[in-house]
N, C-alpha and C positions, 0 to 999 in steps of 0.2 A: 789394227783394230782387233780387239778380242772376240773373235764369235764364238767361242767356246761356250758362250753363256745361252746359246739356242739350242745347244745339245745336252742340255741338262733336265731330267724330267723329275718333277714333283713327286714324292713318295711320302707317304703318311707318316709323320715325325722326321723327315730327313730335314738336314741341314745341309742345304745347297748353296755352294760359295758360286757367285755369280762374278761377271766380268764388270767392267766401269761402262759399258753402252746404256744401260737402263739410267743410269746417274747422270751420265753426259747429256743424254736425250731430253732428262726432266728438266735439268737447270738450263739447258738450249732453249726448250720451250717458253720458258718464260724471260730468259735473257735476251735470245733473237730467234724467232721462230723459222726464218728460211734454214740458220745452220742445224738446227733440230731436225728438219725435213730431210737435210742433206744427208746426215747422221743415219736416219732411217732409211732412206734410199741405200745407202751404200750397202748397209748390212742385208736389206733384202736382195739386192744385185749379187751379192756374194752367195748368198743362199743360192737363188736361182740360177746362177753360173754352175753351183756345184749339185743341181737338183734336189736339193734340201728342202723342198717346199712343204716341210712339215705341218703347216696350220691349212693348208687347203682341204684337208678332208674332214674339218673338225665340226661336228655338229651342224644341227639344222639351222641355227642361228647364222653360221657361215654363209649356207646355201641360200637362204632368204638375202641377205646382203649380196651376194653375187647377182642375184637376179635384180635388185634395186639398182646396182652399180650398173649393170648392164642395160636396163632400160633407161637410165639416165643418159646414156650415150646414144644408143641404136636408135630413139625416136627423135633427136635431136636434129634440128635443122641447119645448127653450127655445130659439127661434131668433134671440129679441134677445140673449141673452148671447153666443151663436156666431157671430151677425153681429159684434159687438164684436170678440171675436178674430181674425175673417176680415179686419176693417179692418186690424188690426195687422199681419197676415201680408202682407196685400198693400202696406202701408207698407213693410214690412221688405224686401218684393220689388223695390218701387220705388227704394227707396234702393240696391239692388244694382247696379240697372242706371244710377243716377244716377254712381257713383262709376266703374263700369265705363265710361260714355260720357264721363267726364271726365276721365280719370286718365291718367298715362303715370309711368315710372319716376322723371323728375326730380321729379315733384310728390309721389309716393308717398315718396319720400326726406323732402320736407318735412314731411309728414303725418305720419311716423312720430317726427320730431324732437318736433314740435307734442304729440302723443300721449303721448310719454315724459314730457314736461314737466309736463303737465296729470294723467299719472298719479302721477308725485312727489309732487304736491300731494294727489291723492286719498289716498296712501300715509299721508302725516303726519297728515292729518286724521283718518286712522284710529287713527294711534300715538296722536294727542292724546285721542281718544276713550277709549282704554284707561287713560291715565293721568289723567284728569278723574274726580275722585273723585264728581261728581255724575252720572255717564254710568253708566246701566243697561239692562238688555234683559229682555225675558221670560223667567221661570223656564224655560218650556218648551226654551227654546235651550241651556242650560247644563247642565241635570238634574245638579243640584249634590248629589242624594242619591247620585249614582254617581260623580261625578268632584269634584276639588279645583280648582273652577272656577266663577266669579262673573260673567265678563265676555267677551264676543267682540265684536270689532269687526265692522264693515259699512261705515265711512266713507260715501259717497255712492250705496252699493247695497243700503240697504234691509235686506239680508239677509247673513249671515257666510258662507254657502255661496254666494251670487251672487258676494259681493266676492272669496271664495277662487279661484273659477273664473276671474274677472277676472285677479286677480295672477298666475295661472298662465300667462294669456296672455301676460303683458307678461313674465315671468322667460324663457318659451320665445323669445319674440322678442330677448331680450335675449342669449341664450345664442348666436345665431347669430354673433356678432361680438364677443365678451366677450375681454378683456385686462384679468387681475388686476393688471397691472404699470400702467396708464395709468387714471386717472380720467376717465371720460368718462359721457356720458349712459346708456349701455348698463349700464356697472357701477353707475351709482347705483341704475337701476331695479332692477337684480339683487339688491341688498344691502338697499334699502329695501322691495322686494317680499318678501324671504325672512324680513324681519322682520316684515311684516304678515300674512304667510300663517300664520305660526305662531299669531300672536295672533288670529286667525279661528277657530281650533280647528276647521277643518273638516277633519276626517279624509279624507274624501271627496277635497278638493282636494287633501291631502297625497300621498297613495296614488297619484292618478290623474296628478300630474306625475311623481313618481317613476317609475313605471312607464311613462310615455311616453318620458322621457329614457332609460331603459334601452332600452327598443324603438328608439329613434333610434340607437343606438349600433351597429346594422345598416348604417348610411350613415355615420358618422363616430364613431371612440371617444372623441371629445371631450367627449361626451355621456355616457360612463359616469363621467367624473370631477364632471360636474355633477349627476347623480343620487346620487353619493356625497356631496358637500357639503350637497344638500337634505336626505339621508336621514340626516345628522350632526346638522344643526340641528333636525330636527322630532323625530327620535327621542330623539336626546341631551337636548334642551330639556324633551321631555316627561318625560323618566325623572328629571332633576335637579330639576325642580319637582314631582315626584309628582303629575301631573295624571292619568295613565291613559289618556289619549285613544288611545294604540296600543296599550294592554294587550289582547290578544285576549280573555281572559276577560272584561274590562270592558265592550269592545265588544259582545261577544254577547249581553249581558244588558242592557244600557241602555236606556232607554226610547224613543230616536228609532230604533233598530235594531227593534224589538219592535213599533213603532207601524209602520214601513214594511211589515214582514211582514204585518201585519194590512189594511193598505191593498191590498196585493199579492193576497191571497186574496179579497177584496171585489171588485178589477178583474178577478181571472180568471173570476169568475160573471159579473160585467157582459159580459165579454168573449163567454162562451157563450150569454147571451141575445140578444146582437146582435153574432153574428160577422162579416157582410159589411160592415156600414156603420158599426157604433159607434153612439155616443151624442151625437156633436156635440162642437165645441170647449168648453172651459171649463165643462162641466155635470157635472163628475165629483160635486161637492158636493150637487146635485140629486138625486142616485142613492143615494150612499155609504150613507147611513143606512139604506136599504131591505136592503142586501146585508151591512151590519155590524153585529153587535151591539156591536162596542168603538169603532169610528170614528164619531163624531157630532158631531165639530165641522166647521166649514165647511173644508173642504180643496180646493184649487184644482187640484193636480196628482197625480200617481201616485208620485212620488220613483223614477222610472224612464221614459225616454224612448220604449223601446221599447214598454212596458206601455202607457204613456200613447198612444201612436200607435195601437195596437190597440184600447183602449178608446175612443176618442174618433172613430176613422174606420174601423176594424174592419180585415178582411184586406185589403179593397181599398186603402183608404189606407195600411195597413201596407207593402203593394207598392211604393206610389208612394214612400214615405218611404225606404226600404230601397233601392230602384234609384237614387234620387238621390244617397244616402250612397256606393253602391257607383260610381256615375260619378265622384264627387267623388275617392274615393281613387284610382281607376284614373287619372284625369287627372293627379294630383299625381305618382304613382309614376312614370307615363310621363313625366313633367317631369323629374324626379330623374336618371333614366336617359338622357335624351336632352339635356339642357341641361347647358353645359361649367360654368357659374356657378350650381350648382343649390342654394346656400344657402336663398334665399327658398323653395323647394320642398320642402326638408329641415323649415325650420320650419312648413311648412304641414301637413308629414305628421305632425309632433309635436302640432299643435295640435288636429287631426283626433283623433288616436290620443287624446290627453286627453281630448277632450269625450266621445268614444264610451265610454271608460273611465269617466269621472265619471258620464254618463248610465245606468250601470248600477244606482245607487243614489239617483239625483236627477234631477229634470227641469229642472235651472238651464239648459240649453242652449234650451229651450223659452220661457223668461221673456222678457218684451216687452224689457228691459235689455240682455241678453245675445244674443238671436237678431238684434236691431238690429245690434249691434257686429259679429257674426260675419258679418251680409250685407254691410255695408259692407266688411270686409275681404275677403270673396270677391270684391267687385266689384273691389277693388284688384288681387287676384291675376288674373284675368279679364282686366282691361285691360292688365297687364304682360305676359301670356302672348300676347296679341294684337299 
């Protein structure tokens, strides 16, 4: 492996030549997430063995995250489980600094082109899934009794809601320089992305994308047009095919929504019993049956990032979680106001808005695949800012 990428420091105006690790990691994060983590872990171990842990002393945000991760293990009754999650969070944090220390604008543009190409391939894999007569998914994901629905695609993301979140990231990025008169990678991502987004039948992804594009119109009115296009495709196609995913009366009574309500009720009781420190990372499934007479299956998350943070790390951890989000939002808004060519920061604002809205009814942001991708993206933004 080419480890020299982590020894380069960004200087103002410098053209930093980096190795292949960031590209490989980002491609693998879409194609096969376990391999992405193996790659990051290999780089991490190499630098640990050489005592070259350059990122450990970086900034106040790292210190807060270190406390957050430490709490998620220390106060867990099932420390082995929480320790595995802690390793995942540490590797995500390392990937953030790996991209931050090795990236500049020229390399970021190249990286964007590569991820667009890889994503289009992933989108076509999803489309092929849908039209493959042999493809099927668990019945709990389609709620066939409530909706006229037999399939939901997930491509290489293992879950339709995770895939929907990722598609949103790519659509938002493509909207930054979209030109409907010229076929290019951005337009290809937008068109194939919308098609796949519908086939995920992820209402949370549909609504969070539309809402975040509407919010973005504060900075640029062009996003009203994109919100209208996405709304027309999602609402129109859902109505024409009679699926009913966006029918309010159906949505309020479907099993997935009622299931979430039961999980939230149980989590609130867990929080009341563990208010300051929570129960530890990844251990909800060990506690849920004690607090709920309805939810008995193995459940990994709370279907809400805010409730999940409170459940796993208590008020203290939630305070750290909230402060990091607030700092990120403040930095992005400041750069929108002070940067002349601020499109990259408007895109970042939309992505953050989408993630926070999506997080109201799902915990996709905290899943290993999306968390790694978001940390790498944050590292690129940090590098460009500096």
